[in-house]
Backbone and ligand atoms as CSV (ligand in chain L), in Angstrom:
chain,resi,resn,atom,element,x,y,z
A,1,MET,N,N,0.840,-1.204,0.005
A,1,MET,CA,C,0.000,0.000,0.002
A,1,MET,C,C,0.886,1.246,0.003
A,2,SER,N,N,0.459,2.260,-0.673
A,2,SER,CA,C,1.321,3.443,-0.812
A,2,SER,C,C,0.685,4.604,-0.070
A,3,PHE,N,N,0.280,4.377,1.145
A,3,PHE,CA,C,-0.272,5.448,1.979
A,3,PHE,C,C,0.844,6.330,2.490
A,4,LYS,N,N,0.598,7.649,2.468
A,4,LYS,CA,C,1.585,8.578,3.000
A,4,LYS,C,C,0.857,9.653,3.816
A,5,PRO,N,N,1.240,9.806,5.099
A,5,PRO,CA,C,0.612,10.851,5.902
A,5,PRO,C,C,0.864,12.198,5.259
A,6,PRO,N,N,-0.014,13.222,5.446
A,6,PRO,CA,C,-1.211,13.112,6.295
A,6,PRO,C,C,-2.347,12.421,5.567
A,7,GLY,N,N,-3.177,11.763,6.363
A,7,GLY,CA,C,-4.344,11.126,5.768
A,7,GLY,C,C,-4.949,10.165,6.769
A,8,GLN,N,N,-5.961,9.479,6.348
A,8,GLN,CA,C,-6.620,8.539,7.211
A,8,GLN,C,C,-5.830,7.221,7.198
A,9,CYS,N,N,-5.584,6.691,8.385
A,9,CYS,CA,C,-4.911,5.413,8.480
A,9,CYS,C,C,-5.675,4.325,7.763
A,10,PRO,N,N,-5.034,3.640,6.827
A,10,PRO,CA,C,-5.753,2.584,6.079
A,10,PRO,C,C,-6.131,1.425,6.992
A,11,ALA,N,N,-5.466,1.306,8.122
A,11,ALA,CA,C,-5.770,0.186,9.044
A,11,ALA,C,C,-6.971,0.457,9.925
A,12,CYS,N,N,-6.989,1.654,10.540
A,12,CYS,CA,C,-8.055,1.928,11.523
A,12,CYS,C,C,-8.881,3.151,11.205
A,13,GLY,N,N,-8.452,3.918,10.238
A,13,GLY,CA,C,-9.246,5.118,9.871
A,13,GLY,C,C,-8.931,6.363,10.658
A,14,GLU,N,N,-8.026,6.219,11.609
A,14,GLU,CA,C,-7.656,7.375,12.431
A,14,GLU,C,C,-6.822,8.321,11.564
A,15,TRP,N,N,-6.889,9.641,11.920
A,15,TRP,CA,C,-6.140,10.634,11.158
A,15,TRP,C,C,-4.690,10.531,11.527
A,16,VAL,N,N,-3.847,10.373,10.510
A,16,VAL,CA,C,-2.390,10.328,10.737
A,16,VAL,C,C,-1.820,11.681,10.302
A,17,PRO,N,N,-1.193,12.425,11.255
A,17,PRO,CA,C,-0.657,13.717,10.925
A,17,PRO,C,C,0.518,13.694,9.968
A,18,ARG,N,N,0.713,14.843,9.326
A,18,ARG,CA,C,1.826,14.912,8.375
A,18,ARG,C,C,3.155,14.621,9.071
A,19,GLY,N,N,3.991,13.860,8.430
A,19,GLY,CA,C,5.303,13.557,8.969
A,19,GLY,C,C,5.318,12.397,9.974
A,20,ALA,N,N,4.147,11.908,10.325
A,20,ALA,CA,C,4.112,10.772,11.282
A,20,ALA,C,C,4.641,9.524,10.600
A,21,VAL,N,N,5.418,8.741,11.380
A,21,VAL,CA,C,5.975,7.503,10.816
A,21,VAL,C,C,5.057,6.320,11.097
A,22,ALA,N,N,4.145,6.523,12.065
A,22,ALA,CA,C,3.232,5.445,12.390
A,22,ALA,C,C,1.923,6.009,12.898
A,23,CYS,N,N,0.856,5.261,12.790
A,23,CYS,CA,C,-0.439,5.673,13.279
A,23,CYS,C,C,-0.404,5.695,14.797
A,24,ASN,N,N,-0.859,6.802,15.383
A,24,ASN,CA,C,-0.847,6.920,16.864
A,24,ASN,C,C,-1.881,5.983,17.491
A,25,ASP,N,N,-2.878,5.627,16.700
A,25,ASP,CA,C,-3.984,4.837,17.280
A,25,ASP,C,C,-3.719,3.355,17.237
A,26,CYS,N,N,-3.352,2.824,16.107
A,26,CYS,CA,C,-3.203,1.364,15.982
A,26,CYS,C,C,-1.771,0.913,15.769
A,27,GLY,N,N,-0.867,1.880,15.553
A,27,GLY,CA,C,0.528,1.493,15.443
A,27,GLY,C,C,0.941,1.082,14.062
A,28,ALA,N,N,0.033,1.173,13.101
A,28,ALA,CA,C,0.389,0.842,11.725
A,28,ALA,C,C,1.467,1.797,11.241
A,29,CYS,N,N,2.368,1.301,10.442
A,29,CYS,CA,C,3.450,2.173,9.934
A,29,CYS,C,C,3.808,1.767,8.508
A,30,ALA,N,N,4.624,2.583,7.903
A,30,ALA,CA,C,5.022,2.281,6.502
A,30,ALA,C,C,5.692,0.947,6.397
A,31,LYS,N,N,6.434,0.577,7.427
A,31,LYS,CA,C,7.178,-0.686,7.441
A,31,LYS,C,C,6.220,-1.914,7.337
A,32,SER,N,N,5.083,-1.747,7.991
A,32,SER,CA,C,4.128,-2.851,7.991
A,32,SER,C,C,3.162,-2.743,6.821
A,33,GLY,N,N,3.396,-1.732,5.982
A,33,GLY,CA,C,2.457,-1.531,4.847
A,33,GLY,C,C,1.138,-0.941,5.293
A,34,TRP,N,N,1.111,-0.250,6.414
A,34,TRP,CA,C,-0.101,0.366,6.954
A,34,TRP,C,C,-1.218,-0.654,7.075
A,35,LYS,N,N,-0.902,-1.776,7.607
A,35,LYS,CA,C,-1.927,-2.819,7.723
A,35,LYS,C,C,-2.367,-3.044,9.154
A,36,GLY,N,N,-1.857,-2.265,10.082
A,36,GLY,CA,C,-2.280,-2.459,11.479
A,36,GLY,C,C,-1.156,-3.055,12.291
A,37,HIS,N,N,-1.206,-2.815,13.580
A,37,HIS,CA,C,-0.127,-3.202,14.481
A,37,HIS,C,C,0.156,-4.702,14.433
A,38,ALA,N,N,-0.886,-5.507,14.387
A,38,ALA,CA,C,-0.709,-6.943,14.480
A,38,ALA,C,C,0.131,-7.495,13.312
A,39,ASP,N,N,0.078,-6.820,12.199
A,39,ASP,CA,C,0.779,-7.341,11.045
A,39,ASP,C,C,2.226,-6.868,10.966
A,40,VAL,N,N,2.662,-6.143,11.961
A,40,VAL,CA,C,4.044,-5.729,12.001
A,40,VAL,C,C,4.947,-6.943,12.023
A,41,TYR,N,N,4.467,-7.996,12.676
A,41,TYR,CA,C,5.274,-9.209,12.845
A,41,TYR,C,C,4.983,-10.232,11.759
A,42,ASP,N,N,4.526,-9.782,10.630
A,42,ASP,CA,C,4.171,-10.689,9.531
A,42,ASP,C,C,5.239,-11.678,9.216
A,43,GLY,N,N,6.488,-11.247,9.206
A,43,GLY,CA,C,7.569,-12.109,8.778
A,43,GLY,C,C,7.799,-13.308,9.680
A,44,LEU,N,N,7.288,-13.265,10.869
A,44,LEU,CA,C,7.518,-14.350,11.819
A,44,LEU,C,C,6.497,-15.462,11.704
A,45,ASP,N,N,5.572,-15.337,10.772
A,45,ASP,CA,C,4.592,-16.397,10.549
A,45,ASP,C,C,3.713,-16.616,11.744
A,46,LEU,N,N,3.353,-15.567,12.422
A,46,LEU,CA,C,2.439,-15.704,13.546
A,46,LEU,C,C,1.014,-15.749,13.022
A,47,PRO,N,N,0.121,-16.394,13.758
A,47,PRO,CA,C,-1.262,-16.430,13.310
A,47,PRO,C,C,-1.903,-15.070,13.248
A,48,ASP,N,N,-2.756,-14.832,12.279
A,48,ASP,CA,C,-3.359,-13.517,12.154
A,48,ASP,C,C,-4.677,-13.467,12.943
A,49,ASP,N,N,-5.417,-12.358,12.784
A,49,ASP,CA,C,-6.598,-12.136,13.588
A,49,ASP,C,C,-7.682,-13.185,13.320
A,50,ASP,N,N,-7.803,-13.629,12.107
A,50,ASP,CA,C,-8.865,-14.626,11.834
A,50,ASP,C,C,-8.335,-16.024,11.932
A,51,PHE,N,N,-7.358,-16.185,12.795
A,51,PHE,CA,C,-6.790,-17.502,13.042
A,51,PHE,C,C,-7.859,-18.406,13.639
A,52,ASP,N,N,-8.052,-19.549,13.033
A,52,ASP,CA,C,-9.105,-20.483,13.470
A,52,ASP,C,C,-8.419,-21.687,14.129
A,53,TYR,N,N,-8.497,-21.763,15.451
A,53,TYR,CA,C,-7.800,-22.798,16.162
A,53,TYR,C,C,-8.293,-24.189,15.758
A,54,ASP,N,N,-9.592,-24.351,15.621
A,54,ASP,CA,C,-10.143,-25.671,15.240
A,54,ASP,C,C,-9.604,-26.113,13.857
A,55,GLU,N,N,-9.549,-25.149,12.975
A,55,GLU,CA,C,-9.087,-25.452,11.622
A,55,GLU,C,C,-7.621,-25.839,11.682
A,56,TYR,N,N,-6.896,-25.117,12.520
A,56,TYR,CA,C,-5.474,-25.389,12.701
A,56,TYR,C,C,-5.262,-26.819,13.220
A,57,ILE,N,N,-6.030,-27.180,14.237
A,57,ILE,CA,C,-5.950,-28.553,14.805
A,57,ILE,C,C,-6.284,-29.559,13.733
A,58,ALA,N,N,-7.341,-29.302,12.992
A,58,ALA,CA,C,-7.771,-30.242,11.967
A,58,ALA,C,C,-6.661,-30.454,10.933
A,59,GLU,N,N,-5.990,-29.359,10.563
A,59,GLU,CA,C,-4.931,-29.442,9.606
A,59,GLU,C,C,-3.709,-30.175,10.168
A,60,GLU,N,N,-3.407,-29.885,11.438
A,60,GLU,CA,C,-2.242,-30.496,12.051
A,60,GLU,C,C,-2.430,-31.978,12.309
A,61,PHE,N,N,-3.632,-32.402,12.641
A,61,PHE,CA,C,-3.848,-33.733,13.072
A,61,PHE,C,C,-4.704,-34.588,12.119
A,62,GLY,N,N,-4.761,-34.152,10.899
A,62,GLY,CA,C,-5.205,-35.058,9.852
A,62,GLY,C,C,-6.638,-34.995,9.354
A,63,GLN,N,N,-7.573,-34.364,10.115
A,63,GLN,CA,C,-8.905,-34.392,9.614
A,63,GLN,C,C,-9.114,-33.428,8.429
A,64,GLY,N,N,-8.304,-32.413,8.396
A,64,GLY,CA,C,-8.459,-31.421,7.350
A,64,GLY,C,C,-7.764,-31.809,6.040
A,65,LYS,N,N,-8.095,-31.054,4.997
A,65,LYS,CA,C,-7.427,-31.257,3.725
A,65,LYS,C,C,-5.967,-30.812,3.883
A,66,ARG,N,N,-5.095,-31.545,3.305
A,66,ARG,CA,C,-3.692,-31.190,3.442
A,66,ARG,C,C,-2.967,-31.501,2.142
A,67,SER,N,N,-2.130,-30.596,1.750
A,67,SER,CA,C,-1.365,-30.821,0.516
A,67,SER,C,C,-0.275,-31.836,0.782
A,68,ALA,N,N,0.290,-32.388,-0.278
A,68,ALA,CA,C,1.354,-33.375,-0.141
A,68,ALA,C,C,2.563,-32.772,0.520
A,69,ARG,N,N,2.811,-31.503,0.226
A,69,ARG,CA,C,3.960,-30.807,0.792
A,69,ARG,C,C,3.813,-30.677,2.308
A,70,GLN,N,N,2.573,-30.334,2.708
A,70,GLN,CA,C,2.327,-30.203,4.159
A,70,GLN,C,C,2.441,-31.534,4.867
A,71,SER,N,N,1.994,-32.608,4.226
A,71,SER,CA,C,2.113,-33.931,4.831
A,71,SER,C,C,3.578,-34.282,5.011
A,72,ARG,N,N,4.403,-33.942,4.036
A,72,ARG,CA,C,5.813,-34.263,4.098
A,72,ARG,C,C,6.468,-33.484,5.223
A,73,GLU,N,N,6.081,-32.200,5.360
A,73,GLU,CA,C,6.618,-31.389,6.432
A,73,GLU,C,C,6.290,-31.957,7.788
A,74,LEU,N,N,5.004,-32.412,7.908
A,74,LEU,CA,C,4.573,-32.992,9.170
A,74,LEU,C,C,5.343,-34.245,9.458
A,75,LEU,N,N,5.538,-35.080,8.436
A,75,LEU,CA,C,6.300,-36.292,8.601
A,75,LEU,C,C,7.731,-36.021,9.102
A,76,TRP,N,N,8.389,-35.019,8.484
A,76,TRP,CA,C,9.732,-34.698,8.889
A,76,TRP,C,C,9.779,-34.132,10.285
A,77,ARG,N,N,8.695,-33.400,10.663
A,77,ARG,CA,C,8.624,-32.889,12.012
A,77,ARG,C,C,8.598,-34.045,13.008
A,78,TRP,N,N,7.813,-35.076,12.704
A,78,TRP,CA,C,7.744,-36.256,13.545
A,78,TRP,C,C,9.086,-36.974,13.594
A,79,VAL,N,N,9.702,-37.146,12.442
A,79,VAL,CA,C,11.032,-37.801,12.391
A,79,VAL,C,C,12.019,-37.051,13.277
A,80,ALA,N,N,12.016,-35.758,13.156
A,80,ALA,CA,C,12.944,-34.935,13.964
A,80,ALA,C,C,12.654,-35.113,15.453
A,81,ALA,N,N,11.361,-35.105,15.786
A,81,ALA,CA,C,10.958,-35.229,17.198
A,81,ALA,C,C,11.382,-36.590,17.753
A,82,ILE,N,N,11.183,-37.629,16.940
A,82,ILE,CA,C,11.535,-38.981,17.400
A,82,ILE,C,C,13.041,-39.095,17.554
A,83,LEU,N,N,13.786,-38.593,16.560
A,83,LEU,CA,C,15.249,-38.648,16.646
A,83,LEU,C,C,15.748,-37.933,17.918
A,84,LEU,N,N,15.157,-36.776,18.171
A,84,LEU,CA,C,15.533,-36.013,19.347
A,84,LEU,C,C,15.284,-36.807,20.592
A,85,ALA,N,N,14.092,-37.436,20.657
A,85,ALA,CA,C,13.700,-38.234,21.800
A,85,ALA,C,C,14.699,-39.388,21.976
A,86,VAL,N,N,15.070,-40.051,20.900
A,86,VAL,CA,C,16.022,-41.179,20.945
A,86,VAL,C,C,17.368,-40.699,21.513
A,87,MET,N,N,17.794,-39.530,21.019
A,87,MET,CA,C,19.082,-38.991,21.468
A,87,MET,C,C,19.063,-38.668,22.944
A,88,ILE,N,N,17.928,-38.098,23.394
A,88,ILE,CA,C,17.830,-37.745,24.825
A,88,ILE,C,C,17.843,-38.998,25.673
A,89,VAL,N,N,17.054,-39.995,25.261
A,89,VAL,CA,C,17.019,-41.270,26.019
A,89,VAL,C,C,18.404,-41.891,26.023
A,90,GLY,N,N,19.086,-41.904,24.865
A,90,GLY,CA,C,20.409,-42.444,24.797
A,90,GLY,C,C,21.395,-41.761,25.730
A,91,TYR,N,N,21.257,-40.439,25.760
A,91,TYR,CA,C,22.136,-39.664,26.616
A,91,TYR,C,C,21.886,-39.951,28.095
A,92,LEU,N,N,20.620,-40.076,28.450
A,92,LEU,CA,C,20.255,-40.369,29.862
A,92,LEU,C,C,20.750,-41.743,30.244
A,93,MET,N,N,20.638,-42.723,29.344
A,93,MET,CA,C,21.086,-44.071,29.604
A,93,MET,C,C,22.589,-44.097,29.807
A,94,SER,N,N,23.319,-43.408,28.965
A,94,SER,CA,C,24.798,-43.452,29.035
A,94,SER,C,C,25.311,-42.659,30.232
A,95,ALA,N,N,24.504,-41.719,30.720
A,95,ALA,CA,C,24.956,-40.899,31.816
A,95,ALA,C,C,24.860,-41.638,33.141
A,96,ARG,N,N,24.128,-42.723,33.123
A,96,ARG,CA,C,23.902,-43.430,34.357
A,96,ARG,C,C,25.119,-44.274,34.784
L,1,ZN,ZN,ZN,-4.333,3.303,12.514
C-alpha cells in the first residue's frame, strides 16, 4: 500500500498527521504496509486475527485437507521429534 501521511490510516481510519511515521492509534506504519499493528510481525509467521484454532488442529492432526507438501513437512517434524527423543534417552542411559 502506498499510503503517506497526512491522511486517514488505512488500518483503523484514524487521522495520521503529516510527517508521522506510524499511526498513533493502531501503530500501523510504513514498514508494515499500513496494515495495522498486528501485522508488523508478519515475517515471523504468527497467526493472524482470523486464526481459526479448530481449523489449525484439523490441519495438524489429519482431519483437514492437506497438501502433499504439508504432509511431508509434518512427517519430517515427527522424524525430527523422534530422533531427538532417541538422542535424549540415549544420553540419559549413558549418563547413568
Ligand atoms: Zn491506525
